[in-house]
C-alpha positions in Angstrom: 71.4 39.0 1.8 72.5 42.3 3.5 74.8 40.3 5.8 76.4 38.6 2.8 77.0 41.9 1.1 78.6 43.4 4.2 80.8 40.3 4.4 81.9 40.9 0.8 82.7 44.6 1.6 84.9 43.4 4.5 86.8 41.1 2.2 87.3 44.0 -0.2 88.2 46.4 2.3 87.9 50.2 2.0 90.2 50.7 -0.9 90.2 47.1 -2.1 94.0 47.0 -1.5 93.9 43.4 -0.1 93.7 40.6 -2.8 91.3 37.6 -2.2 92.6 34.2 -1.4 91.3 31.4 -3.6 89.1 30.0 -0.7 87.5 33.4 -0.4 86.8 33.6 -4.0 85.1 30.2 -4.0 83.1 31.2 -1.0 82.0 34.4 -2.7 81.0 32.7 -5.8 78.9 30.2 -3.8 77.1 33.0 -2.0 76.2 34.6 -5.3 74.8 31.4 -6.7 72.7 30.9 -3.6 71.4 34.5 -3.8 70.3 34.0 -7.4 68.5 30.8 -6.5 66.6 32.5 -3.7 65.6 35.4 -6.0 64.5 32.9 -8.7 62.3 31.1 -6.2 60.7 34.3 -5.0 59.9 35.3 -8.5 58.4 32.0 -9.5 56.1 31.9 -6.4 54.9 35.4 -7.1 54.2 34.6 -10.7 52.2 31.4 -9.9 50.0 33.4 -7.3 49.3 36.0 -9.9 48.3 33.4 -12.4 45.9 31.7 -10.2 44.2 34.9 -9.3 44.0 36.0 -12.9 42.3 32.7 -13.9 39.4 33.5 -11.4 39.8 30.2 -9.4 37.5 30.5 -6.4 38.8 29.1 -3.2 36.9 26.1 -1.9 34.4 26.6 0.9 35.5 26.5 4.4 34.7 23.3 6.4 32.5 25.1 8.7 30.6 27.3 6.1 26.9 26.3 5.2 27.9 25.8 1.6 30.4 23.2 2.6 28.0 21.4 4.8 25.4 21.2 2.0 27.6 19.0 -0.2 29.1 17.0 2.6 28.3 13.3 2.3 29.3 12.5 5.8 26.6 12.1 8.5 25.5 15.5 10.1 24.8 14.0 13.5 27.6 11.2 13.5 24.9 8.5 13.9 23.4 8.2 10.5 19.7 9.1 9.6 18.1 6.8 12.0 17.0 4.3 9.4 17.6 0.5 9.9 20.7 -0.9 8.0 19.9 -3.7 5.8 23.2 -5.2 6.1 22.9 -7.2 2.8 19.7 -8.9 4.1 17.1 -7.0 2.1 16.3 -6.3 -1.5 14.9 -8.3 -4.3 16.3 -11.8 -4.9 18.4 -12.3 -1.6 17.9 -14.9 1.0 18.2 -12.6 4.0 20.7 -12.2 6.8 22.4 -15.3 8.0 21.0 -16.8 11.3 17.5 -15.3 10.7 14.6 -17.8 11.6 11.4 -17.1 9.9 7.9 -18.0 11.2 5.8 -20.8 9.8 4.1 -20.1 6.5 1.3 -22.0 5.1 2.2 -24.0 1.9 0.8 -22.6 -1.2 -0.5 -25.2 -3.7 0.3 -23.0 -6.6 4.1 -23.0 -5.6 6.2 -25.0 -8.1 7.9 -26.6 -5.2 4.6 -27.7 -3.6 4.8 -31.4 -2.5 1.4 -32.8 -2.0 2.7 -36.0 -0.3 4.4 -34.0 2.3 1.2 -32.2 3.4 -0.4 -35.2 5.1 -3.8 -36.5 4.4 -5.6 -34.7 1.7 -9.4 -34.6 1.7 -11.0 -34.3 -1.7 -14.4 -32.8 -2.2 -16.4 -33.0 -5.3 -17.9 -29.7 -6.2 -20.8 -29.9 -8.6 -22.0 -26.6 -10.2 -25.7 -25.7 -9.9 -27.7 -26.9 -13.0 -29.0 -24.3 -15.3 -32.5 -24.5 -16.5 -31.8 -26.2 -19.9 -29.4 -28.6 -18.3 -31.8 -29.6 -15.5 -34.4 -30.6 -18.1 -31.9 -32.7 -20.0 -30.7 -34.6 -16.9 -34.1 -35.0 -15.0 -36.3 -36.0 -18.1 -34.4 -39.3 -18.8 -34.5 -40.2 -15.1 -38.3 -39.9 -15.0 -38.9 -41.7 -18.2 -36.7 -44.5 -17.0 -38.5 -44.6 -13.7 -41.7 -45.2 -15.7 -40.1 -48.4 -16.8 -38.6 -49.7 -13.5 -40.7 -47.9 -10.8 -37.9 -47.7 -8.3 -38.1 -44.4 -6.4 -35.0 -44.9 -4.3 -32.8 -45.1 -7.6 -34.4 -41.7 -8.7 -33.6 -40.2 -5.4 -29.9 -41.3 -5.6 -29.6 -39.7 -9.1 -31.2 -36.5 -8.0 -28.9 -36.3 -5.0 -25.9 -36.5 -7.4 -27.1 -33.2 -9.0 -26.8 -29.8 -7.6 -30.5 -28.7 -8.0 -30.0 -25.6 -5.8 -32.9 -23.2 -6.1 -34.4 -25.2 -9.1 -35.7 -28.1 -6.9 -39.3 -27.1 -7.7 -38.6 -27.8 -11.4 -38.4 -31.6 -10.6 -42.0 -32.2 -9.6 -43.2 -29.8 -12.3 -41.4 -31.8 -14.9 -42.5 -35.0 -13.7 -46.2 -34.1 -13.7 -45.9 -32.7 -17.2 -44.5 -36.0 -18.5 -47.1 -37.9 -16.6 -49.9 -35.9 -18.3 -48.6 -37.0 -21.6 -48.3 -40.6 -20.7 -50.5 -43.4 -19.4 -52.6 -43.6 -16.2 -50.0 -46.0 -14.8 -47.4 -43.2 -15.4 -49.5 -40.8 -13.3 -49.8 -43.3 -10.4 -46.0 -43.7 -10.5 -45.5 -40.1 -10.5 -47.8 -39.6 -7.5 -45.7 -42.2 -5.6 -42.5 -40.5 -6.6 -43.5 -37.1 -5.3 -44.6 -38.6 -2.1 -41.1 -40.2 -1.6 -39.2 -37.2 -2.6 -40.8 -34.9 -0.1 -38.4 -34.4 2.8 -35.6 -36.1 1.1 -34.9 -34.2 -2.1 -37.6 -31.6 -2.2 -39.7 -29.7 0.4 -43.5 -29.3 0.6 -43.1 -25.7 -0.4 -41.3 -26.9 -3.7 -44.3 -29.2 -4.4 -46.7 -26.5 -3.8 -44.7 -24.0 -5.9 -44.5 -26.6 -8.8 -48.4 -27.2 -9.0 -49.0 -23.4 -8.8 -46.7 -22.9 -11.7 -48.4 -25.7 -13.6 -51.8 -24.1 -13.1 -50.5 -20.9 -14.4 -49.0 -22.6 -17.4 -52.2 -24.6 -18.1 -52.9 -23.0 -21.4 -49.5 -24.2 -22.7 -50.1 -27.7 -21.3 -53.4 -27.9 -23.2 -51.5 -27.5 -26.4 -49.6 -30.7 -25.8 -52.3 -32.5 -23.7 -56.0 -31.3 -24.4 -57.3 -33.2 -21.4 -54.7 -31.8 -18.9 -57.4 -29.8 -16.9 -59.5 -32.9 -16.3 -56.5 -35.0 -15.5 
């Protein structure tokens, strides 16, 4: 700006005797316009700086400052956190990464897609629950009464094997003797033969001993149904 003013003074001269040419006037006007524009730019830049400081805008944290690193989402080490990448192969409801070969898994019979035919030969096993005390009497008593009619001990053994007597095997000879006490002498003979054939096949000698021991303890109750039970 100082140089331009000096140039203008040279054109005017010391006393301003020399008149300007039209070209010099145009050049002088262009310089004045450029000078006004520069002043306007300086004024606007100063005003914007003052406004930003007056509004209290805080400058952002420097890249190397601790505050800037706390909110930085980029990796601190440049290699991640050391955790394995899922790569779209994990999570709920996805099949896994392509090319992954899984090991053999035993088929689950509860799976809706379980195909019984594709599993090969199937072995079925009949599981019979152990008889309760009341159920045992309902099942064994008809067998003994029918045996008194036909006298076939092998048939009774087959029927008893079809039942899960479990720990109640001793109840079979006890029930058979109680029914024989209420019947005829022939029934008592058949019962003696039946107990002899059942030992070692369906019941053990300990089961027979336990049954007779229990009947001797329950003799007062047996006398109510069969008065001659002690003599028999």
